[in-house]
C-alpha positions as CSV (number, residue, x, y, z in Angstrom):
1,X,105.2,58.8,13.4
2,X,101.7,59.7,12.3
3,X,98.5,60.4,14.1
4,X,96.3,57.3,14.5
5,X,92.9,57.0,12.8
6,X,90.5,59.4,14.4
7,X,93.3,61.4,16.0
8,X,92.9,64.5,14.0
9,X,95.3,67.4,14.1
10,X,93.4,70.2,15.8
11,X,94.6,71.0,19.3
12,X,92.0,70.6,22.1
13,X,91.6,73.1,24.9
14,X,92.9,72.9,28.4
15,X,90.4,73.1,31.2
16,X,91.3,76.7,32.1
17,X,91.0,77.7,28.4
18,X,87.3,76.8,28.8
19,X,86.9,78.8,31.9
20,X,87.0,75.9,34.3
21,X,89.0,77.3,37.3
22,X,90.1,74.8,39.9
23,X,90.6,76.1,43.5
24,X,91.5,79.6,44.6
25,X,95.3,79.8,44.1
26,X,96.8,81.4,41.0
27,X,98.8,79.2,38.5
28,X,102.2,80.0,37.3
29,X,102.7,81.7,33.9
30,X,102.6,78.4,32.0
31,X,100.3,76.5,34.4
32,X,102.8,73.7,34.2
33,X,105.4,71.8,36.2
34,X,108.0,73.8,34.2
35,X,107.0,76.9,36.1
36,X,109.2,75.5,38.8
37,X,112.7,77.0,38.0
38,X,115.0,74.6,36.3
39,X,112.5,71.8,35.7
40,X,112.5,70.4,32.2
41,X,110.2,67.9,30.5
42,X,110.8,65.8,27.3
43,X,108.6,63.2,25.5
44,X,109.2,60.5,23.0
45,X,105.9,59.3,21.3
46,X,105.6,56.0,19.5
47,X,102.6,55.8,17.1
48,X,103.3,53.1,14.5
49,X,101.1,50.9,12.4
50,X,97.9,49.6,13.9
51,X,99.1,48.4,17.3
52,X,101.9,50.6,18.7
53,X,100.6,53.4,20.9
54,X,103.2,54.1,23.7
55,X,106.1,56.3,24.7
56,X,108.2,57.8,27.5
57,X,108.3,61.0,29.4
58,X,111.3,62.4,31.1
59,X,111.2,64.9,34.0
60,X,114.5,66.6,34.9
61,X,114.7,68.5,38.2
62,X,117.6,70.6,37.1
63,X,120.0,70.8,34.1
64,X,123.1,69.6,36.0
65,X,124.5,66.2,36.8
66,X,122.0,64.7,39.2
67,X,124.3,62.0,40.5
68,X,126.6,64.8,41.6
69,X,123.9,67.2,42.7
70,X,120.9,65.2,44.0
71,X,117.6,66.7,45.1
72,X,115.6,66.0,48.3
73,X,112.7,63.8,47.4
74,X,110.0,61.4,48.7
75,X,107.5,58.9,47.4
76,X,104.0,58.5,48.6
77,X,102.0,55.3,47.7
78,X,98.2,55.7,47.6
79,X,97.6,52.1,46.2
80,X,100.7,50.1,45.4
81,X,99.6,47.9,42.5
82,X,102.4,49.2,40.3
83,X,106.1,49.1,39.4
84,X,107.9,52.1,40.6
85,X,111.6,51.3,40.1
86,X,114.1,52.9,42.5
87,X,111.5,53.7,45.2
88,X,113.2,51.9,48.1
89,X,116.4,53.9,47.9
90,X,114.4,57.1,47.6
91,X,112.5,56.1,50.8
92,X,115.8,55.2,52.6
93,X,117.9,58.2,51.6
94,X,115.3,60.9,50.9
95,X,116.9,61.9,47.6
96,X,116.7,61.4,43.8
97,X,119.9,61.1,41.8
98,X,118.5,60.6,38.2
99,X,115.8,62.2,36.1
100,X,112.4,60.6,36.5
101,X,111.0,58.6,33.6
102,X,107.4,57.6,33.0
103,X,106.5,54.9,30.5
104,X,104.5,51.7,29.9
105,X,104.5,48.8,32.4
106,X,106.6,46.3,30.5
107,X,108.9,49.0,29.2
108,X,110.0,50.1,32.7
109,X,113.2,47.9,32.9
110,X,114.2,48.9,29.3
111,X,113.8,52.5,30.2
112,X,115.8,52.1,33.4
113,X,118.6,50.5,31.4
114,X,118.7,53.3,28.9
115,X,118.6,55.9,31.7
116,X,121.6,54.2,33.3
117,X,123.5,54.4,30.1
118,X,122.7,58.1,29.8
119,X,123.8,58.8,33.4
120,X,127.1,56.9,33.1
121,X,128.0,58.9,30.0
122,X,127.8,62.2,31.8
123,X,131.1,63.9,32.6
124,X,131.9,63.3,36.2
125,X,130.2,59.9,36.4
126,X,133.1,57.9,34.9
127,X,133.7,56.1,38.2
128,X,130.1,55.6,39.2
129,X,129.4,52.1,40.4
130,X,125.9,52.6,41.7
131,X,123.1,54.7,40.2
132,X,119.4,54.5,41.2
133,X,117.1,55.1,38.2
134,X,113.6,56.2,39.1
135,X,111.1,54.9,36.6
136,X,107.3,54.9,37.0
137,X,104.7,53.2,34.8
138,X,101.1,52.7,33.9
139,X,99.6,50.0,31.7
140,X,98.7,51.1,28.2
141,X,97.8,47.6,27.0
142,X,94.3,48.4,25.9
143,X,95.5,50.5,22.9
144,X,99.1,49.4,22.7
145,X,101.0,46.2,21.9
146,X,102.4,46.2,25.4
147,X,104.1,42.8,25.1
148,X,106.2,44.2,22.2
149,X,108.1,46.4,24.6
150,X,108.6,49.0,21.9
151,X,110.2,51.7,24.1
152,X,113.9,51.3,24.2
153,X,117.2,53.1,24.2
154,X,116.4,55.4,21.2
155,X,113.2,56.7,22.7
156,X,114.5,57.2,26.2
157,X,117.6,59.1,25.0
158,X,115.3,61.2,22.7
159,X,113.0,62.2,25.7
160,X,116.0,63.0,27.9
161,X,117.9,65.0,25.3
162,X,114.9,66.9,24.1
163,X,113.8,67.9,27.7
164,X,113.3,71.6,27.9
165,X,111.7,74.3,30.0
166,X,108.6,76.1,28.7
167,X,105.2,74.8,27.7
168,X,104.7,71.0,28.2
169,X,102.9,68.9,25.5
170,X,99.8,67.3,27.0
171,X,97.3,64.6,26.1
172,X,98.3,61.5,24.0
173,X,102.1,62.2,24.1
174,X,105.1,60.4,25.6
175,X,104.1,58.1,28.5
176,X,100.4,59.2,27.9
177,X,100.2,58.0,24.3
178,X,98.2,54.9,25.0
179,X,96.6,55.6,28.4
180,X,92.9,55.6,29.2
181,X,91.2,57.5,32.1
182,X,87.6,57.2,33.2
183,X,86.9,55.2,30.0
184,X,88.0,58.1,27.8
185,X,91.4,58.8,26.3
186,X,93.8,59.8,29.0
187,X,97.4,61.1,28.8
188,X,99.8,63.6,30.2
189,X,98.6,66.6,32.0
190,X,100.2,69.4,34.0
191,X,99.4,72.4,36.2
192,X,101.0,74.7,38.8
193,X,100.2,77.0,41.7
194,X,102.0,79.9,43.3
195,X,101.9,80.4,47.1
196,X,103.2,82.8,49.7
197,X,104.3,81.1,52.9
198,X,107.7,82.0,54.4
199,X,108.6,83.1,50.8
200,X,107.2,83.0,47.3
201,X,107.1,79.5,46.0
202,X,105.8,77.5,43.0
203,X,104.4,74.0,43.1
204,X,104.1,72.1,39.8
205,X,102.4,68.8,39.0
206,X,102.7,66.4,36.0
207,X,100.4,63.3,35.8
208,X,100.3,60.2,33.6
209,X,96.6,59.6,33.8
210,X,95.5,56.0,33.2
211,X,93.0,55.3,36.0
212,X,89.3,54.7,36.7
213,X,86.4,55.8,38.8
214,X,83.4,58.1,38.2
215,X,84.5,61.4,36.7
216,X,83.9,64.5,38.7
217,X,84.8,68.0,37.4
218,X,84.9,71.0,39.7
219,X,82.7,69.1,42.1
220,X,80.1,68.2,39.4
221,X,79.5,64.4,39.0
222,X,79.6,64.5,35.2
223,X,80.6,60.9,34.9
224,X,77.1,59.8,36.0
225,X,75.8,61.0,32.6
226,X,78.7,59.7,30.6
227,X,79.4,56.2,29.3
228,X,83.1,56.4,30.1
229,X,83.0,54.7,33.5
230,X,86.0,52.4,34.3
231,X,87.1,50.8,37.6
232,X,90.8,50.1,37.2
233,X,94.0,51.7,36.1
234,X,96.9,53.7,37.6
235,X,98.3,57.2,37.8
236,X,101.8,58.6,38.3
237,X,102.0,62.0,39.8
238,X,105.2,64.0,39.8
239,X,105.4,67.0,42.1
240,X,108.1,69.7,41.9
241,X,108.6,72.8,44.0
242,X,111.2,75.4,44.6
243,X,110.2,75.6,48.3
244,X,113.1,74.4,50.5
245,X,111.7,71.2,51.8
246,X,113.2,68.1,53.3
247,X,112.2,64.5,52.5
248,X,109.8,64.3,55.4
249,X,107.7,67.3,54.3
250,X,108.0,66.2,50.6
251,X,106.4,63.0,51.6
252,X,103.6,64.9,53.3
253,X,103.2,66.9,50.1
254,X,102.9,63.7,48.1
255,X,100.2,62.5,50.4
256,X,98.0,65.5,49.6
257,X,98.2,64.8,45.9
258,X,95.8,61.9,46.6
259,X,93.2,64.4,47.7
260,X,93.4,66.1,44.3
261,X,93.2,62.7,42.7
262,X,90.1,61.9,44.8
263,X,88.4,65.2,43.7
264,X,88.3,63.9,40.1
265,X,86.4,60.8,41.1
266,X,89.1,58.2,41.3
267,X,88.1,55.0,43.1
268,X,91.8,53.9,43.7
269,X,90.7,50.4,43.0
270,X,92.5,47.2,44.0
271,X,94.2,47.1,40.6
272,X,95.3,50.7,40.6
273,X,98.9,51.9,41.1
274,X,98.6,55.5,42.6
275,X,102.0,57.1,43.3
276,X,103.3,60.6,44.0
277,X,107.0,61.4,43.5
278,X,107.8,64.8,45.1
279,X,111.1,66.7,44.9
280,X,112.5,70.1,45.8
281,X,114.8,72.0,43.4
282,X,116.0,74.5,46.1
283,X,119.6,74.9,45.2
284,X,120.8,75.4,48.8
285,X,119.5,71.9,49.7
286,X,121.1,69.9,46.9
287,X,123.0,66.8,48.1
288,X,126.6,66.3,46.9
289,X,128.4,63.0,47.5
290,X,131.3,63.2,49.9
291,X,129.9,66.0,52.0
292,X,130.1,64.8,55.6
293,X,128.2,67.7,57.0
294,X,125.4,69.6,55.2
295,X,123.8,72.9,56.0
296,X,120.2,73.1,54.9
297,X,117.3,75.6,55.0
298,X,113.8,74.2,55.2
299,X,110.3,75.5,55.6
300,X,108.7,74.8,59.0
301,X,105.8,72.5,59.5
302,X,103.5,75.5,60.1
303,X,104.4,76.9,56.7
304,X,103.3,73.8,54.8
305,X,99.5,74.2,54.6
306,X,99.5,76.6,51.6
307,X,101.7,74.2,49.7
308,X,99.4,71.3,50.6
309,X,96.5,73.3,49.1
310,X,98.6,74.1,46.0
311,X,99.3,70.4,45.4
312,X,95.7,69.4,45.7
313,X,94.5,72.1,43.2
314,X,97.3,71.5,40.7
315,X,96.9,67.7,40.8
316,X,93.1,68.0,40.1
317,X,93.7,70.5,37.3
318,X,96.5,68.4,35.8
319,X,94.2,65.4,35.5
320,X,91.5,67.5,33.8
321,X,94.2,68.8,31.3
322,X,95.2,65.2,30.5
323,X,91.6,64.4,29.6
324,X,90.7,67.6,27.8
325,X,93.9,67.6,25.7
326,X,93.8,64.0,24.6
327,X,92.2,63.1,21.3
328,X,90.3,60.0,20.2
329,X,92.7,57.2,19.4
330,X,92.4,53.8,17.6
331,X,95.0,51.2,18.5
332,X,95.6,47.6,19.2
333,X,93.1,45.2,17.6
334,X,91.1,48.1,16.1
335,X,90.0,49.4,19.5
336,X,89.0,53.0,19.6
337,X,88.9,55.1,22.8
338,X,87.0,58.3,22.5
339,X,88.2,61.6,23.7
340,X,86.3,63.3,26.5
341,X,83.3,64.9,24.9
342,X,84.0,68.5,25.8
343,X,80.8,70.1,24.6
344,X,78.7,67.5,26.6
345,X,80.8,68.1,29.7
346,X,80.3,71.9,29.4
347,X,76.6,71.4,29.0
348,X,76.5,69.2,32.1
349,X,78.4,71.8,34.1
350,X,75.9,74.4,33.0
351,X,73.0,72.3,34.0
352,X,74.5,71.6,37.4
353,X,75.2,75.2,38.0
354,X,79.0,75.0,38.1
355,X,80.4,78.5,37.3
356,X,82.9,78.9,34.6
357,X,83.8,81.7,32.3
């Protein structure tokens, strides 16, 4: 693999590195979804020749066998023009039993097949006759040979097997390799927030940003002065928390992610797939097959408001990180999608009186 023309090697800054502070809540130590204990993230990035710009990202809620220790989960659909595999069983049962994969639209079935293979090979799953793989997607066909369906078994297993805690690679990596947001290069972004509400909790967000609208940063309509306006596209939002939540309140949490999305200027157009997948890693609430009676501990409705705020802020900042960290990329048919012009954005924020360090 090699960087595409115009990609460069220098790392770009995250939003907070530039002093752009979103909201009032403090982030976790890494300001990433992996601040939630046990959560791991892995990428496989495909950059080959002139036309292949795609990949897959894996999010693992814990390091055990998820078919044997499932996590409470829910899915919220903002606009449903997308292909989120496995969603109906999550809606019905309120749990997730596999890692979550994000990839390109036409690669979703191939990724699901490879995830099934990986799950069936885990010790303890020898007799499994039903596994519900959860695979989300956005369309990277502007920069990528999407019909080639280049993500397969090798890439999925690489993402799963390399998943780790710690810092998360952002920008044009994994499922964000070929994505475009607001007419600029999009990608993977992440952020987190810490809250006190019935306990000390962390909320983490990871996004696959590939959507349109008029870019707004920290309340400033910077997109009005930029050429990177685009109407369509999609976003996958993965939310993790160690707060003990059931599926009902996880669905409420997912709904608030759309407020964070809206703060960035998304138009949630007709052709947009806007999804939030939320799960809780609270060990006491894991779901084990064969248990006829379960004892759970959950936060009350009254304790949810700080978590709602955390999701809104972390979603907004994760989207900014996806944009700020992505580099200019040339792909299919010689098309070039420019990176967000950071210095121009900072100058616009200065002119509009937006405070940043």
